[in-house]
N, C-alpha and C positions, 0 to 999 in steps of 0.2 A: 789534355787539355795543357796549350804553352804559358810557360808565366808572363810572356808578352801577352796575351789576353786578358790577362789578371791586369796586370801593369795599365794596359789599355781600356779598362774600365774606372780606373781611377783617373785617368786624362777628359773621360767623355763626362765625367761627375763635375771635373774642374772646371770644363768648359760650360755645361748646363749653369751651375750654381754663379761662376764670374757673369756670364752675360745678363740674366735674370736679372743679380744684384745690378749689375751697370746700368738695363734699361728702367731700373725702380719695378718693375712689371714683369707678369709670365706665369708660367706654372714649373716649376721646379721640381716640387715634388711628384706630379702626376708623372715628370722626364726621368726620375731616379727611379722608380717603382719599377722598370722595364730596360734599366741599362743592362744587365745579363742578357737578357734576352735577344735583345738585338745586337748585342757584342756577339755573343755565340753563332747567331743568324748571319749575320757580315763577314764577320771574318776570321770563321775556321770553315772556311771553303764553300757553304751553302748555298748563300745569294751572289748570283752569277749579275754581273752587271759591268757596262762600259760606261765611266764617265764622260769620256771622251766623244760616245756617240750614243747620248741617250735619247735619241727615236730608234734605235737598230729596233726591229720587231722583234728580234727573238732576247732582247734584255729579259732576263728575272724584274717583274714590277713590286714596287714597297707604298704600299698605300699607310699613312697613320689616318687612321679613321678618325682616332682621338686626337684630332690636330692642334688641340691646345698643350698636348707633347711635343712642340715644334722645335723645343730647345736640344732635347735628345738628340732627334732627326740633325739640326744643325751640328750636332756634337759627332755625330757619326759622318758627317761629312769633313771635317775636321780630323776627326781619327782616320778617314780613309785619303787624306792628302789631297780631299777637292777640291777644301774649302780654307782658310786660315783664320787663326783665332781673333785676328785683327775685323775679318770681314764678320763674323759672327758677335761679336761685342759692340755691332751696331744695330742689335735687336730690335725693332721696334720702333725702329727712328724713320724718319720721312724721306731719308736719302740711301736705304736698305731696303733690299730685296729679301731682307731676313724678316718676315712680316710674324704678326702674333700669331699667325695662323699660316701652315704653307701655302703658296700659289705656285704656279707654273709661272711667275716673274723667274723663280729660279729653275734652270733649264734640266734638272730632276727631277723637279716635281710634275707632274701627267695634272693630277686635278686637285682644285682647293677642297681643303674639307675644312672642320670648325660647326656644323649643325650635323650633331651626332647621330647618329643611325645609318649613315649614307656610304661609307665606305665599302662595306660588306658588298652590297649591289652594283656598286663602281666596281670592282673587282670580279663579280661574276661577268659585266660587261667585256672584262679585259679579258678573262682566261676563256671565254667565248670567241673573241675575238682573234685567241691566240691558236685557237684550235682550228679557228676556218685559215687562217694564214698558214697552218701547217699543212693545210689541206690543199692548198692554190699553190702551193710553190713546189719544184720539182725536187729541190735539196731542201734538206730542213736540219736542225741538227740533231745530235744523237739524246741529249736530255732536251727532254719537251720544258720549255721556260714554263714559269711559276708565277704565280701572283699571293705576295706573304701579307695582309689584313690586320692590320695593329689596332686593338679594339678595348678600349677601357667598360669596366664590368657595371658601369651608371649608364651607358647607353647601350644594354641589354634589356631597359627597359621599355626601348624603343620598338614601336610593332613592325617596322621596317627590317628589322633585323630579321626577326622571325620570317620577313617573306622572302627574304634573302636565304636562309638557312634551307625552307621547302626547294627553292629554285636550285640552290645551289646541288643539291641530291637528286634532283630530278633530272639535271642535265647532266650527271655524273663526274663533277668536276674536278678528278684527282689531280688535276693542275693548280688547284684554291688551296693558299694553307693559312686559315685564322690562327692569331694567336690573342686570346683574352687574357688582360691583365686584370687579375683580381686583386687588385689592392685593398679592394674595400669601402674605402672611405670616398666618398662623392663629394660636392662641394659644398655640402651641408650636412653631412653627418655620412652614417654607413650606407651604403648601397641595400638594393632592397634585400640580397641573401647574404650578403656580407663575406666571410672568408667559407661559406657553403658552397665548394668546387664540386663537391660530388652530385647535388642536387642540377650543378649546371653542367654538368656532363652526362645524367638521365635526359635532362631535356632537349641539350645536342644532338645528342645518340639518334633520340627518340624522332627526330628530325633528317635521321638517314646520313648522319657524317661518323666519321673516324674520329675517334678521342682520345686526346692523351693528357693525363691529370698530369700537372707537375705540383709535387705539395714544396718544394723546394726552390722558388721561382728566383731567387736573387743569388742562388748557389751556382757559379757560373759551373763547375765539373758536373753536376746533374743537368745544367740546362746543354751542353755541348753534347751530352749523351742522346737527348730527348731528338735533336735534331736530324742527330743518324738514324735513328727510327722514324722520323720524318720523310726523310729521304726515301727510306725504303718502302713506305707506303702508297707515296705520290708516285713512285717507278712504276709498282706492279699493283695498284688499286684502282679501284673503278668508283673510290665516293671522296669528296672533300675531306680534309683533315683539318681538325680543331685542336688546338693546345689551350689546353686551360690551365694556366701558371697561378698560383698561391705565391701574390709577391706582399710587399711591405711599400706601402705609398712613404717617399723619403727615407726610402731604402740608402744604407748607406751614411747616413748623418743622422746622428743619434736626438739632437736637437729639435727635428721636425719628424723623424719617423714614427708612421704610425701613430700620430695625432693631430688631432683634427683642428678645422678651424684654418689650415694652412694653403688650402686649394685657390689657386689664382693668387698668390703672393711671393715675390722676391726676399731672399734673407735680405735683414739690413746688413752694412757695414759691420757692426760689430761679430753680429752671428755667422758673417761668411768667413770673418778672420779663425773664426772658431772653427767653423767645419773644412776650410781647409788645415788646420792645422789637424783635426780630426783623420783628413784623408792622406796626412802622408807625406811622403815627397814625390811628386808625380815629373815625369818627363814632359815635359811640355813641346819637346820635337817629336813625340813617338808616334809614327805612323805605322798602319798595317793596309796593302794592298788588296781590295775586293778584286776574289776569281772575277776575271773576264770571262764571257761566255764563247762558246763556241762560233766562230765566224763562218756562217755559208754566203754564198751569192744568191743573191734573191732577187726576184721580179716585182716589182712595186708599180702599181697602178697608181700614179701620178696626175694631176690636173683634171680639167673637166673631160668629157668626152664628149664628141657629137652624136647625136642620135635625132633620126628624123621621128616627129610625131605622127604616124600614119591615124590619123582620125577616125573612129567609126560615124561618128555622128555629122549627118550632112544635114544640113539647116531644113533643104525643102521636104529630105523625106523622114527625118530621124521623130521617132516618138518623145513624149517628153520622158526626160530623164533626172532623176535626182545627182545632186552631185557628189553624191556619197557615191555611187555606182562608178560615176567618171571616174573616182579616185584609184580605184579597183583598176580601171585599164589603163591609168596611166603607170601604175605599180608593174603593169605588163609591158609597158611599152621602155621603162628606163631599167627594166631589171636587165638588159645588156653591160649596163654600167656593173663593173665589178666591185664596187665600193656600198651598191645600193643593198641592204638588208631592210628587214620591214618587220616590227614586233607591234605585237596587239596584244592587249587586255581581256581578251575572250570575249571579243565582239565582232571580230573577223567574220564574222558572218551577216554583220549590220553594216561595217565600215566597210565591209568588201574588201578589207586587205588581204585576204585571203586567195585574192583574186592573182596574185602575184605564183602563190604555189601551181600555178597550171604552167608555168613556164619554168620558174625556178625555186621547188620547192624547200630546198635548201636555205635559202634565204629568209625565210619565213621562222619567225622564234615565238613562242607562243609563251606569254608572261602570265597567262591566268586572271585572276580579279586582283591586280595590286599595283595598281599605278605609281605610288611612290619608288618600287622597287622599277617598275619599267622606264622610270624616266633616268633613274641614276644607272641604271643597264646599259640604256642608249647613251649615256655620256662613257662608260667605259668603253663601250665598241666603238666611238668616236676617235678617242685616245690611241687606239689602234690604226686609224686610215680609213676606217668605213666611216659610209653615212646613211648614221641611222631614221626611217620614217617610223614613229612611234605614235600609235595610235591609239583610240576610247571613245567613247561617248564623251563629247565635251563638255559637261556637267561633271564629270568622274574626274575632269583633270584638276581642280580646284584643290582637292586634296591632296596632289602631287606639286602643291605651289613652289613649297622650299625647295624640292628636289629642284624644279625649274628654275629658280633663283638661283642655285646654286651653278646651276649650266655657265652664268656668263662669266665667272672668276675662272673659269678653267680653260680658255678658250676653245670653247665646242665648235662641233658643226653637227646640228642634230635636230630636225625639221618634226616639229610636232603636229600630230592631224585631228581636231575635235570633230567628229559628228552629229547628227542630231541636235542641232542649238536652234534656242528659240522656240517661241511661242506654236510655231510653224510646224512643231515634231506632233501637235495634236494631245490624243485620249490619254497619252501614259501622266501628263500632268507633271505639276509644275516642279519636284523634285528631279525630274529629268528635263528641265529644260534649262541649258545653261543661255542665263544671261548677263552674265559677269566678265565671261571669256576672254571678250576682247578689252576689256580694261586692265585683264589680270596681264596677259600678252603685251598690251600695249605700255605696260610699267617698266619692263625692261628697258632698261640704257639700249640697245640695241640693237632691240629686236625687229623681225618683219613680221609684219599681220596679214594676211591675204583671206580676201572671201569673196570668190567666186560665184557668180550666178548663173551658169549655165555648163555644161557638159565640156563645151571645148576651152572655156575658159580655164576649168578645172585641169584640163591636161596639160593647157600650155602653164601654169602656174607652179602644178607640180613639177615640170621641167625645170621654171627658172627656179625654183628651190632645190635641186638638185643640181646647178651650175653655181649657186649663192655661197658662202662662208658664212656661219654663226648659226643665231637662233631663228628658227623661222616658225609662224603656225600658221595652219590653213583649216576655216571655219570650214565648213561643210553643212549642207542644208538635205532634213530627209525626203521630204517631200519633190513629189516627182515635176519637174516644170519645162517649159519649152525652149529648143534650142534656138539661140539668137545671134549665135556667133556662127561666121563660117568654118570650118575646120582650117581656114589658112591663116585667119586671124591672130594677128601678134599682140602678147600681151609682156609688158614689162613690169619688174618692184617699182613700186614709186610711180604708175601710169594710171588711166584711167580712161574712159569710153563714153562718149558723146555720142548718147544714143538718138535724141529727139532734140532738133533745135530750127527757130527761124526767128527772123529778123521782128516779129511781134510779140515775144515772148515776155511772158508777164511774169514768170519766175524760173527759178531752176531750182529743179529737185534731186538730191544729190543721196543716193541709195546705197546701199550693197545687197549681195546675196538675196535672197528669196525678197525685200525689197523693191529690187529693181523689177521684179515681174508686177507687182503692183502699181508701181511709177507710173510703166506703160503702158499699164491699165485706165490709171487717171487719167493719163494721157490721152486717150481715145474716149474718154469720158467727156474730157472737158473741150478736146477740137469741135464736139459735135453742138457745143453752143458759142463755138467763136473763140474758145480763149485757148492761145498756149503758152506752153511750156518746154523748157529745155530740160531734159533728163540726165545726169550724169552717174554713171556704174563705177562706184571708188572702190573695183576690187581691192585696191590696195589700201590698205584702212593706215598703216604704216608701213611705208611713209607716206603722208598723203601727197596728192595731185595738187599741190598750192597753186600751182600756176593757172591752170584749166579752170577751178575752185573758183578762184577771185576772179577769172577774167569773166565767167559769165556770173557771177556773182555783182560785177560793176554794170554790166549792160542789161541786168534785168532790175539791180538794187536789193531783190527781195530772193531768201535761200531758207526752203522747205528741205530736212533733213529727216528721215525716216532710215529708223532700223528695227529689228527684231532683238532689242537688247533693253537690259536698263538704262533710264537717263543718263547713267556715269562712267564717263570714263570709255566710252566707245568711237562710234563712224561721230554721234554729236557732237562730243568736245573736240574730237580731230580735226573735224571742218571750221568750229567757231576758232580753234587754235592759228589755221590756215586765214581766216580772215580775219586776225589781229588787224585793228587800226582802220578796217573800213566802216562808213559810215553805211550799212546797210540792215533790213529788216529780216531777223533769223527767225523762224519758226521750226522747233524740234518734235519732231513724232517719234515716242518711245514707249516701252512698256513700262507701265508707271504704275503698276499695281499690281499683286500675288496672281497670277493665273491660276487659271481651272482646266478641267481635262474638256475636251471640246474636239469637233470635226476643227481640222486647220485651219479652212476658212473664218470659220465662227469666233476665233481666237484672235487673230488679225484684227476681224472687224470689233470686236470686243477691249482689243489693246490698241485701236486708235491708229492703226499704222496698214488700214488694208486701201485698197483702189480709193473708195469713197471718202475715206476721210483722210486722204490726200489731196482729192477734189475740192472738200470743202475747206482746207486748209486754203488752199491756192484761193477760194472764189473770198 
């Protein structure tokens, strides 16, 4: 260990303290506890990163799962010469990219963190992505790039951490290194295990990880030796590695070290001056370069790939087919895009995600029954340039909503697929019926929400998702339904299809997914009695086709919305928003009671969203 590194820890502490006091808020004590851990990792030759090329695929990656320790991360940037003292002194201000928790507004941050317990799962996605790139490239660096995840002891109460621990060992991710900062104190007092590093080790080791316990986590010389051991384990081993370091919250500053009730509090000016005196002389110009990775010429697939979708579903001869089945066929068709990968939560024989294994088995990743973990892994994959389709039963996506919510702050490219939506799933009963999912995904600021009604629409919309950027959600139906579109019909995000219309229409029915077929049946029932209605398939729930819906609302003056979803936040609200300011009568048919087990058609009738109910609403 060099004396330079010791001096560097003083500068890092200086930056942490001054930026948080300047901001009047932040988490200096949580940052101070991990200073030695990060100094040894970054500046003693173990972490390989090119700050000038932050998107270089074979950089090592650093995830601050304990995102509230962002002052430490920003101080590391200063110590590496990538940022200046003046930059970080803008901490937490509206004109600065140095936010309260890290976000990709900074070029060196891959994902936004701050919702605790998610970073290790993102790290798994990145390590799997790195390994996939290593297989895809003709030339790769001699040292396999690694992903380092800094975690706090309090967040180990989150179940997602343990989901990630299981999966990391299952996939033998030797290039994943967790760093557990056991500083004992959480936000309101002692964490569950306090400083009991032995118990942490037993539990983590039981999940199949290599573990290294560091009893002096704030002793730089000790920590430097530990990372040399980590290098050996990751190079030759077949397990992920977890460093379990006993540290002191507020380490290095006696006024706050190991003191409760200092979480999330900056030192006032008088205490800052005393703390800086305690630090002693600090070299405010000292920087140390982070070791750069070996550069190899790599072939990266960029842009969108044109794929000819040869649909197997002929309008005249195809048998009724569930859209979930068509999703599996769509994955087979788009598998030639090298960016596409598929994640599934042990439901792939029902979501039909397993179909991709027929053509590209290496693109399928089993995430088991752990949707929270799956979503964060998908995000990690996307940050390595892959395009994940992550699927499960739509009802179970609700438990992963926080992870999905965090997507939007990380510049993602992730497609989420939920099958078995609505009461139309039938006998399984209410716990399996997603009736809130459209509202969940519509609430995300820049999401796209798609709900196809037949196999050909499904094929086309999966391909549209492949060519789009951002967060997309595809809602799929369990029931087999007739093919209503030709195999050459085109669909676009933000569009709709007018399936029935006449000059004598008394109303327009707007439906999506399963209720499109009920609306078409209602049309046939009504036309026999001389009543004509227009029928619109609003397959793009968000963005909604405002122009078409307003046009048909203007023509008829009456709009009937029918959806297999609760009344709030779904298609009904999307259509009402599209009709804002228009003087039209609106009737909204939705699932307005807690559903029951039964035959699909029985449940559609009980919910008042079947063909007869639509016809009655028209009359």
